[in-house]
N, C-alpha and C positions, 0 to 999 in steps of 0.2 A: 905929499899932501897926507892930512889924517883920511884916513876910513874907518867905516864900521863893518863887520862882517855879522851879516843874519842869516843865520841856519833857522828853517823851519823843516822838520823832519815831519811827513806824513805817515806817519805809524809804519816805516817801513820795517820788513821783516828781515833786513839784511846786518843789522848791528850798527846802522849808522847812528843811531842816538848814541849807543854806548861810546864809540869810537871818538863822536865829536867832544861828547861829555868828559872823556878820560883825557883829549889831548887838548882841547881848546878853551874848557870851562875858567880857567884861570888867566885868561887873557881879559883885559880893560873893554879893548874894542870887539868882542865878540858876545853876541848874544844868541842863545839857543833856546828855540821854540818846539815843543815834541808835543805833537798830537797824538794821543792814545788810541784814537780810532780815525781811519781814512776819512778824510774830508774832501778830497778829491784836488785835482790840479788847479783847477779856477781859483776855489777856496783858500788853497794853501799858498798861492799865488800872491793874492789879495792880502790874507795875512801878512806875509812876510814883508810885502811892500808897504803895508800898514803901520810897520814897527819901525820905518826908518822916517827920518826927516832931513836926508842929506839932499844935495842937489841934483845929484845923478844915481841911477840905479843900474845895476849891473847883475845879469844873472850867469850864475853857471851850477846846471842841474847837476846832480850827484853823478851821471855816468859819463860827464863831459870835463875836460882839464882846459885851464889856460896855460900856457906856454911861452909866454911873452912877460917877464917881470914888470915891465913899464907898460903893457897893454892899458890898464886904465889910464894913466897918465898922458899916453898917446893920445887916447879919446878925447878925454878932458879938454886937453889942448886943443884938438880938432873942434869940437862942441865951441870953445869958449872963441875961436877964430870964426868961427860961422853960425851966430845966434840965431839965423834961421831957420836952422835944421833941427829935427825933431829926435834925432836918433842917430848915432854912429853905429856902423858895423865894419868888420874885417873879415878876411879870407880865415877859412879854419882848413886844418887838416882833417880828411874823413879816415876813420880809424875801424875796419871790419876784420872780425878774427884776428886781433893782435896785428894787423898790418896796416899800414897806412896806403890808401888806395887813392888817393888825388887830394887836391886843394877845391874848397867852395868858396865863395861862387865865381873866385876867378875872372873878374871881370877886366874889361878896359881899363888901363892903366891911366887914361887919357880923361875919364868923366868919374866926377866924384859926387855928384848929387842927383838923386832919383827921387820922383815923383810918385805918389801914390799909384797913378795910371802905369807907370814904369814898374814899378813894383809889382802890381796886381797882372802885368800882361807877359809874366814868367812862368814856367812852370815848378809849382813847389814853391817852397820860400825862398826868397833870395838871400837872405841872411838866417845863419842857424842863431838860435838864442846863445849860446855862449858866446858868442861874439858882441853882442848888443851892448851898447851904451847908453841909456835914456834920460831925458830929461825929467825928473820925477814931477815935476807940475802937470806933465800930462800923463799920468797915472792915477790921478786924484778920482775921477770919475769914468773909469771904463764902461761902456755900455754893457747891457745883458747880450747883445747880439756877439762879442767879442769873447765875452766869459763862457756862454755855453758852447761855443764853438768847438767841433772836434780837431779844428787845426789852430789852437789859441795863437801859437807864435805867429803864424803867417796873416790871420786876421788883426794881431796887436799891430803887426807892421804896418798894416794899411790903415788900422785906425790913426796912428801914430802920424801918419802922412798927412792927415788933414791941418795938423799943426805947422807942417813945414816938410821940407823934402829930408829924406835920410841922408846920410854923409857916409861915403865909402872910404875907408881906409886900407888901400891895398897891401896888407901886410898879413902875414898869417901868423896872428896870435893866439889861437887855441885849437884845441882838438876835439872834432864832434864824434861821437862812439855811436856807432852802427850795428844794431843786434837786435835779435828777435823779440827782446821785452820792451823795446820801444825807445 
């Protein structure tokens, strides 16, 4: 399937904008948006999703990575087969100090749909942001309580569950990096 990649650099100081511009600006399906001053996680997130007209949105923050080349297609197929679901998530490797330390959330292989109550009734976020594929139409009017939350990813998942359950694909498709900077 066709895809577009939207990069929104929030005035990072690690050279991200230079790397992205040098390596990807020639690609027709890549659009690069650089904030010259930091506008914050929520505003940058909104800026990025508002650049898209796609049916689905996937997020891969700068310190995480996708390690399954078919991640998006598998998740699109899952959501197409389950139109009642608002988003799809997968397992992720957790990487600490350059070592894989586990797999999250590593749930039961028999349950695939999770309600908002089930999402909220777990310690921490059930799904890491880098594993999500979200129906874009549910991102059009995100309420302030989600955007102003310290735990944007967790609150976003709870909010999305109001439109339908989350679909769990029990495959490890991404790596979530744990480090002191966030």
